[in-house]
The first five atom37 places (N, CA, C, CB, O) and aatype in JSON, in Angstrom:
{
  "aatype": [20, 20, 20, 20, 20, 20, 20, 20, 20, 20, 20, 20, 20, 20, 20, 20, 20, 20, 20, 20, 20, 20, 20, 20, 20, 20, 20, 20, 20, 20, 20, 20, 20, 20, 20, 20, 20, 20, 20, 20, 20, 20, 20, 20, 20, 20, 20, 20, 20, 20, 20, 20, 20, 20, 20, 20, 20, 20, 20, 20, 20, 20, 20, 20, 20, 20, 20, 20, 20, 20, 20, 20, 20, 20, 20, 20, 20, 20, 20, 20, 20, 20, 20, 20, 20, 20, 20, 20],
  "atom_mask": [
    [1, 1, 1, 1, 1],
    [1, 1, 1, 1, 1],
    [1, 1, 1, 1, 1],
    [1, 1, 1, 1, 1],
    [1, 1, 1, 1, 1],
    [1, 1, 1, 1, 1],
    [1, 1, 1, 1, 1],
    [1, 1, 1, 1, 1],
    [1, 1, 1, 1, 1],
    [1, 1, 1, 1, 1],
    [1, 1, 1, 1, 1],
    [1, 1, 1, 1, 1],
    [1, 1, 1, 1, 1],
    [1, 1, 1, 1, 1],
    [1, 1, 1, 1, 1],
    [1, 1, 1, 1, 1],
    [1, 1, 1, 1, 1],
    [1, 1, 1, 1, 1],
    [1, 1, 1, 1, 1],
    [1, 1, 1, 1, 1],
    [1, 1, 1, 1, 1],
    [1, 1, 1, 1, 1],
    [1, 1, 1, 1, 1],
    [1, 1, 1, 1, 1],
    [1, 1, 1, 1, 1],
    [1, 1, 1, 1, 1],
    [1, 1, 1, 1, 1],
    [1, 1, 1, 1, 1],
    [1, 1, 1, 1, 1],
    [1, 1, 1, 1, 1],
    [1, 1, 1, 1, 1],
    [1, 1, 1, 1, 1],
    [1, 1, 1, 1, 1],
    [1, 1, 1, 1, 1],
    [1, 1, 1, 1, 1],
    [1, 1, 1, 1, 1],
    [1, 1, 1, 1, 1],
    [1, 1, 1, 1, 1],
    [1, 1, 1, 1, 1],
    [1, 1, 1, 1, 1],
    [1, 1, 1, 1, 1],
    [1, 1, 1, 1, 1],
    [1, 1, 1, 1, 1],
    [1, 1, 1, 1, 1],
    [1, 1, 1, 1, 1],
    [1, 1, 1, 1, 1],
    [1, 1, 1, 1, 1],
    [1, 1, 1, 1, 1],
    [1, 1, 1, 1, 1],
    [1, 1, 1, 1, 1],
    [1, 1, 1, 1, 1],
    [1, 1, 1, 1, 1],
    [1, 1, 1, 1, 1],
    [1, 1, 1, 1, 1],
    [1, 1, 1, 1, 1],
    [1, 1, 1, 1, 1],
    [1, 1, 1, 1, 1],
    [1, 1, 1, 1, 1],
    [1, 1, 1, 1, 1],
    [1, 1, 1, 1, 1],
    [1, 1, 1, 1, 1],
    [1, 1, 1, 1, 1],
    [1, 1, 1, 1, 1],
    [1, 1, 1, 1, 1],
    [1, 1, 1, 1, 1],
    [1, 1, 1, 1, 1],
    [1, 1, 1, 1, 1],
    [1, 1, 1, 1, 1],
    [1, 1, 1, 1, 1],
    [1, 1, 1, 1, 1],
    [1, 1, 1, 1, 1],
    [1, 1, 1, 1, 1],
    [1, 1, 1, 1, 1],
    [1, 1, 1, 1, 1],
    [1, 1, 1, 1, 1],
    [1, 1, 1, 1, 1],
    [1, 1, 1, 1, 1],
    [1, 1, 1, 1, 1],
    [1, 1, 1, 1, 1],
    [1, 1, 1, 1, 1],
    [1, 1, 1, 1, 1],
    [1, 1, 1, 1, 1],
    [1, 1, 1, 1, 1],
    [1, 1, 1, 1, 1],
    [1, 1, 1, 1, 1],
    [1, 1, 1, 1, 1],
    [1, 1, 1, 1, 1],
    [1, 1, 1, 1, 1]
  ],
  "atom_positions": [
    [[10.09, 0.38, 9.38], [8.79, 0.43, 8.72], [8.25, -0.98, 8.58], [8.89, 1.12, 7.34], [9.0, -1.95, 8.46]],
    [[6.95, -1.08, 8.59], [6.3, -2.38, 8.5], [4.93, -2.22, 7.85], [6.17, -3.04, 9.9], [4.39, -1.12, 7.75]],
    [[4.39, -3.35, 7.42], [3.03, -3.33, 6.87], [2.04, -3.08, 8.0], [2.69, -4.66, 6.13], [2.16, -3.67, 9.08]],
    [[1.07, -2.21, 7.74], [0.05, -1.88, 8.74], [-0.95, -3.03, 8.84], [-0.67, -0.55, 8.37], [-1.42, -3.55, 7.83]],
    [[-1.27, -3.41, 10.07], [-2.28, -4.44, 10.34], [-3.33, -3.83, 11.26], [-1.65, -5.73, 10.97], [-3.0, -3.02, 12.12]],
    [[-4.57, -4.23, 11.09], [-5.65, -3.72, 11.93], [-6.62, -4.84, 12.26], [-6.39, -2.55, 11.24], [-6.69, -5.84, 11.55]],
    [[-7.36, -4.66, 13.34], [-8.37, -5.65, 13.73], [-9.52, -4.93, 14.41], [-7.76, -6.74, 14.68], [-9.41, -3.76, 14.79]],
    [[-10.61, -5.63, 14.55], [-11.78, -5.06, 15.21], [-13.05, -5.42, 14.46], [-11.66, -3.56, 15.32], [-12.99, -6.12, 13.45]],
    [[-14.2, -4.96, 14.95], [-15.48, -5.32, 14.33], [-15.66, -4.75, 12.93], [-16.61, -4.86, 15.2], [-16.51, -5.23, 12.18]],
    [[-14.88, -3.74, 12.57], [-15.0, -3.13, 11.24], [-14.26, -3.92, 10.16], [-14.48, -1.72, 11.28], [-14.41, -3.63, 8.97]],
    [[-13.46, -4.9, 10.56], [-12.65, -5.67, 9.61], [-13.45, -6.86, 9.09], [-11.34, -6.14, 10.27], [-14.16, -7.52, 9.85]],
    [[-13.32, -7.12, 7.8], [-14.03, -8.24, 7.19], [-13.62, -9.56, 7.84], [-13.76, -8.29, 5.68], [-12.47, -9.7, 8.26]],
    [[-14.54, -10.51, 7.93], [-14.17, -11.81, 8.51], [-13.38, -12.69, 7.54], [-15.42, -12.54, 8.96], [-12.72, -13.64, 7.95]],
    [[-13.46, -12.37, 6.23], [-12.76, -13.17, 5.24], [-13.3, -12.87, 3.85], [-12.88, -14.65, 5.55], [-14.27, -12.14, 3.69]],
    [[-12.65, -13.46, 2.85], [-13.08, -13.29, 1.46], [-14.03, -14.42, 1.09], [-11.86, -13.27, 0.5], [-13.79, -15.58, 1.42]],
    [[-15.1, -14.09, 0.4], [-16.14, -15.03, 0.02], [-15.57, -16.14, -0.85], [-17.29, -14.31, -0.71], [-15.05, -15.89, -1.94]],
    [[-15.67, -17.36, -0.37], [-15.23, -18.55, -1.1], [-13.76, -18.5, -1.52], [-16.09, -18.74, -2.32], [-13.39, -19.1, -2.53]],
    [[-12.92, -17.8, -0.78], [-11.49, -17.71, -1.09], [-10.68, -17.93, 0.19], [-11.15, -16.32, -1.73], [-10.11, -16.98, 0.73]],
    [[-10.62, -19.17, 0.66], [-9.92, -19.43, 1.92], [-8.42, -19.11, 1.86], [-10.1, -20.86, 2.31], [-7.85, -18.69, 2.87]],
    [[-7.78, -19.31, 0.71], [-6.35, -19.01, 0.6], [-6.1, -17.52, 0.73], [-5.79, -19.53, -0.72], [-5.16, -17.1, 1.4]],
    [[-6.94, -16.71, 0.07], [-6.79, -15.25, 0.16], [-7.07, -14.76, 1.58], [-7.74, -14.55, -0.84], [-6.43, -13.83, 2.06]],
    [[-8.03, -15.4, 2.24], [-8.35, -15.04, 3.62], [-7.15, -15.32, 4.53], [-9.58, -15.81, 4.11], [-6.78, -14.47, 5.34]],
    [[-6.55, -16.49, 4.39], [-5.38, -16.82, 5.22], [-4.22, -15.87, 4.96], [-4.94, -18.25, 4.96], [-3.51, -15.51, 5.9]],
    [[-4.02, -15.48, 3.71], [-2.9, -14.59, 3.37], [-3.11, -13.17, 3.87], [-2.7, -14.58, 1.86], [-2.16, -12.52, 4.32]],
    [[-4.35, -12.68, 3.81], [-4.63, -11.29, 4.17], [-5.04, -11.1, 5.62], [-5.69, -10.75, 3.3], [-4.96, -9.99, 6.14]],
    [[-5.48, -12.17, 6.27], [-5.98, -12.07, 7.65], [-5.3, -13.06, 8.58], [-7.48, -12.28, 7.68], [-5.98, -13.8, 9.29]],
    [[-3.96, -13.1, 8.61], [-3.31, -14.05, 9.51], [-3.58, -13.67, 10.97], [-1.79, -14.09, 9.24], [-3.37, -12.53, 11.37]],
    [[-4.04, -14.63, 11.74], [-4.32, -14.36, 13.14], [-5.5, -13.43, 13.36], [-3.12, -13.78, 13.79], [-5.67, -12.92, 14.47]],
    [[-6.31, -13.19, 12.34], [-7.48, -12.33, 12.48], [-7.21, -10.85, 12.26], [-8.05, -12.51, 13.82], [-8.14, -10.05, 12.33]],
    [[-5.97, -10.48, 12.01], [-5.64, -9.08, 11.72], [-5.54, -8.87, 10.21], [-4.31, -8.67, 12.41], [-4.9, -9.65, 9.51]],
    [[-6.17, -7.81, 9.72], [-6.13, -7.5, 8.29], [-4.83, -6.8, 7.95], [-7.34, -6.62, 7.89], [-4.51, -5.75, 8.52]],
    [[-4.06, -7.38, 7.03], [-2.87, -6.73, 6.5], [-3.33, -5.8, 5.39], [-1.82, -7.79, 5.98], [-3.84, -6.25, 4.37]],
    [[-3.15, -4.49, 5.58], [-3.73, -3.49, 4.67], [-2.98, -3.33, 3.36], [-3.78, -2.18, 5.36], [-3.55, -2.83, 2.39]],
    [[-1.71, -3.74, 3.32], [-0.91, -3.5, 2.13], [-0.2, -2.16, 2.19], [-1.77, -3.58, 0.9], [0.6, -1.85, 1.31]],
    [[-0.49, -1.35, 3.21], [0.18, -0.07, 3.41], [1.42, -0.28, 4.26], [-0.77, 0.96, 4.06], [1.41, -1.07, 5.2]],
    [[2.49, 0.44, 3.93], [3.73, 0.37, 4.69], [3.9, 1.69, 5.41], [4.97, 0.06, 3.77], [3.73, 2.75, 4.81]],
    [[4.24, 1.64, 6.69], [4.39, 2.87, 7.44], [5.03, 2.66, 8.79], [3.06, 3.53, 7.61], [5.59, 1.6, 9.08]],
    [[4.92, 3.69, 9.6], [5.48, 3.63, 10.94], [4.7, 4.56, 11.86], [6.98, 4.01, 10.93], [3.92, 5.39, 11.4]],
    [[4.92, 4.41, 13.15], [4.32, 5.26, 14.18], [5.45, 6.01, 14.86], [3.48, 4.42, 15.21], [6.48, 5.42, 15.2]],
    [[5.26, 7.32, 15.07], [6.3, 8.09, 15.74], [6.1, 8.03, 17.27], [6.3, 9.56, 15.25], [5.18, 7.38, 17.75]],
    [[6.97, 8.7, 17.99], [6.94, 8.66, 19.46], [5.66, 9.24, 20.04], [8.14, 9.4, 20.02], [5.29, 8.92, 21.17]],
    [[4.97, 10.11, 19.28], [3.72, 10.71, 19.75], [2.49, 9.9, 19.38], [3.59, 12.1, 19.2], [1.37, 10.29, 19.7]],
    [[2.7, 8.77, 18.69], [1.58, 7.91, 18.31], [0.95, 8.23, 16.96], [0.54, 8.0, 19.34], [-0.08, 7.66, 16.62]],
    [[1.56, 9.11, 16.18], [1.05, 9.43, 14.85], [1.48, 8.36, 13.85], [1.54, 10.82, 14.39], [2.63, 7.91, 13.88]],
    [[0.55, 7.95, 12.97], [0.85, 7.0, 11.91], [1.31, 7.75, 10.67], [-0.39, 6.11, 11.6], [0.76, 8.8, 10.33]],
    [[2.3, 7.21, 9.99], [2.77, 7.76, 8.73], [2.76, 6.64, 7.7], [4.2, 8.38, 8.87], [3.44, 5.62, 7.85]],
    [[1.97, 6.83, 6.64], [1.94, 5.88, 5.53], [2.94, 6.37, 4.5], [0.5, 5.74, 4.92], [2.85, 7.51, 4.04]],
    [[3.88, 5.52, 4.13], [4.95, 5.95, 3.25], [4.99, 5.21, 1.92], [6.24, 5.79, 3.94], [5.67, 5.64, 0.99]],
    [[4.28, 4.1, 1.82], [4.34, 3.33, 0.57], [3.26, 2.26, 0.57], [5.75, 2.69, 0.37], [2.56, 2.07, 1.57]],
    [[3.14, 1.57, -0.54], [2.26, 0.41, -0.67], [3.15, -0.81, -0.86], [1.25, 0.57, -1.86], [4.17, -0.75, -1.54]],
    [[2.76, -1.92, -0.25], [3.55, -3.14, -0.35], [3.47, -3.75, -1.76], [3.07, -4.15, 0.68], [4.48, -4.21, -2.29]],
    [[2.28, -3.74, -2.34], [2.07, -4.37, -3.64], [1.56, -3.32, -4.63], [1.07, -5.56, -3.54], [0.41, -3.38, -5.07]],
    [[2.4, -2.38, -4.97], [1.95, -1.25, -5.77], [2.69, -1.14, -7.1], [2.11, 0.02, -4.99], [2.73, -0.06, -7.69]],
    [[3.26, -2.22, -7.57], [4.04, -2.17, -8.8], [3.12, -2.0, -10.01], [4.9, -3.43, -8.95], [2.05, -2.61, -10.09]],
    [[3.57, -1.16, -10.93], [2.84, -0.93, -12.18], [3.62, -1.61, -13.3], [2.65, 0.61, -12.47], [4.84, -1.46, -13.4]],
    [[2.93, -2.36, -14.14], [3.55, -2.98, -15.3], [3.23, -2.1, -16.5], [3.03, -4.46, -15.52], [2.1, -2.07, -16.98]],
    [[4.24, -1.36, -16.99], [4.07, -0.44, -18.11], [4.85, -0.97, -19.31], [4.55, 1.01, -17.74], [6.08, -0.86, -19.36]],
    [[4.15, -1.54, -20.26], [4.75, -2.07, -21.48], [5.87, -3.06, -21.16], [5.29, -0.94, -22.34], [6.9, -3.08, -21.83]],
    [[5.66, -3.88, -20.13], [6.63, -4.88, -19.76], [7.66, -4.43, -18.75], [7.32, -5.34, -20.97], [8.43, -5.25, -18.24]],
    [[7.7, -3.13, -18.44], [8.62, -2.61, -17.44], [7.94, -2.56, -16.08], [9.14, -1.2, -17.84], [6.77, -2.17, -15.98]],
    [[8.65, -2.96, -15.05], [8.13, -2.9, -13.68], [8.47, -1.53, -13.11], [8.7, -4.05, -12.79], [9.65, -1.18, -13.0]],
    [[7.45, -0.77, -12.73], [7.63, 0.59, -12.24], [7.0, 0.7, -10.86], [7.01, 1.63, -13.22], [5.84, 0.36, -10.67]],
    [[7.78, 1.18, -9.89], [7.26, 1.43, -8.56], [6.82, 2.89, -8.48], [8.33, 1.1, -7.45], [7.65, 3.77, -8.71]],
    [[5.56, 3.17, -8.18], [5.09, 4.55, -8.1], [5.94, 5.42, -7.17], [3.65, 4.57, -7.64], [6.16, 6.59, -7.45]],
    [[6.4, 4.86, -6.08], [7.21, 5.64, -5.13], [8.49, 6.16, -5.79], [7.56, 4.8, -3.9], [8.91, 7.28, -5.51]],
    [[9.11, 5.36, -6.66], [10.32, 5.81, -7.35], [10.02, 6.99, -8.26], [10.94, 4.66, -8.15], [10.8, 7.94, -8.33]],
    [[8.9, 6.94, -8.97], [8.51, 8.03, -9.86], [8.2, 9.28, -9.03], [7.28, 7.64, -10.74], [8.61, 10.38, -9.38]],
    [[7.49, 9.1, -7.94], [7.17, 10.22, -7.05], [8.44, 10.89, -6.53], [6.3, 9.75, -5.87], [8.54, 12.11, -6.5]],
    [[9.41, 10.09, -6.11], [10.66, 10.64, -5.6], [11.37, 11.5, -6.64], [11.58, 9.51, -5.14], [11.91, 12.55, -6.31]],
    [[11.37, 11.06, -7.9], [11.99, 11.84, -8.97], [11.22, 13.15, -9.18], [12.04, 11.02, -10.28], [11.82, 14.21, -9.32]],
    [[9.88, 13.06, -9.22], [9.08, 14.27, -9.42], [9.24, 15.27, -8.27], [7.6, 13.9, -9.59], [9.26, 16.48, -8.49]],
    [[9.34, 14.76, -7.05], [9.55, 15.64, -5.89], [10.87, 16.41, -6.0], [9.52, 14.83, -4.6], [11.01, 17.47, -5.39]],
    [[11.81, 15.89, -6.74], [13.09, 16.57, -6.91], [13.01, 17.83, -7.77], [14.06, 15.63, -7.52], [13.96, 18.62, -7.78]],
    [[11.91, 18.03, -8.47], [11.77, 19.22, -9.31], [11.24, 20.37, -8.46], [10.81, 18.94, -10.51], [10.31, 20.18, -7.68]],
    [[11.82, 21.57, -8.59], [11.42, 22.69, -7.74], [9.98, 23.17, -7.96], [12.35, 23.83, -7.96], [9.42, 23.83, -7.09]],
    [[9.37, 22.86, -9.11], [8.0, 23.3, -9.37], [6.95, 22.34, -8.84], [7.81, 23.49, -10.86], [5.75, 22.6, -8.95]],
    [[7.39, 21.22, -8.26], [6.45, 20.2, -7.77], [6.34, 20.29, -6.25], [6.91, 18.78, -8.2], [7.34, 20.15, -5.54]],
    [[5.13, 20.51, -5.76], [4.89, 20.56, -4.32], [4.34, 19.24, -3.79], [3.93, 21.7, -3.99], [4.81, 18.74, -2.77]],
    [[3.36, 18.67, -4.48], [2.75, 17.41, -4.09], [2.6, 16.54, -5.32], [1.37, 17.63, -3.4], [2.42, 17.04, -6.43]],
    [[2.69, 15.22, -5.13], [2.57, 14.31, -6.27], [2.0, 12.97, -5.79], [3.95, 14.1, -6.95], [2.24, 12.54, -4.67]],
    [[1.25, 12.34, -6.66], [0.75, 10.99, -6.42], [0.75, 10.26, -7.75], [-0.69, 11.0, -5.77], [0.16, 10.74, -8.72]],
    [[1.39, 9.12, -7.81], [1.47, 8.34, -9.04], [0.6, 7.1, -8.86], [2.95, 7.94, -9.37], [0.71, 6.39, -7.87]],
    [[-0.27, 6.86, -9.82], [-1.14, 5.68, -9.81], [-1.11, 5.01, -11.18], [-2.6, 6.08, -9.43], [-0.77, 5.64, -12.19]],
    [[-1.45, 3.75, -11.19], [-1.55, 3.04, -12.45], [-2.99, 3.02, -12.92], [-1.01, 1.62, -12.32], [-3.91, 2.84, -12.12]],
    [[-3.2, 3.18, -14.19], [-4.54, 3.11, -14.78], [-4.58, 1.96, -15.77], [-4.93, 4.44, -15.47], [-3.62, 1.72, -16.51]],
    [[-5.68, 1.26, -15.78], [-5.87, 0.17, -16.75], [-6.39, 0.75, -18.04], [-6.84, -0.91, -16.21], [-7.23, 1.65, -18.02]],
    [[-5.91, 0.25, -19.15], [-6.47, 0.63, -20.44], [-6.84, -0.65, -21.18], [-5.48, 1.5, -21.28], [-6.1, -1.64, -21.14]],
    [[-7.95, -0.63, -21.84], [-8.43, -1.82, -22.53], [-8.46, -1.59, -24.01], [-9.81, -2.22, -22.04], [-8.84, -2.48, -24.77]]
  ]
}
């Protein structure tokens, strides 16, 4: 598995007034999406995780994928998606 990268006319040329962010996210002109996945032998893409998707919950570092894996283990759960929400 690897981080998905894409290029083409639909990709942003860079971040406004943020050259460091541009270099980090667009090395060699390809946009690193932050999605982790793979391609199978038939050419299908599978997105399996996010590279930078950690949630900070009351000082604890929580990876949504770990929570999803636990929820998938319950027989009453068919599909699940865990996201972090900001509260102010």
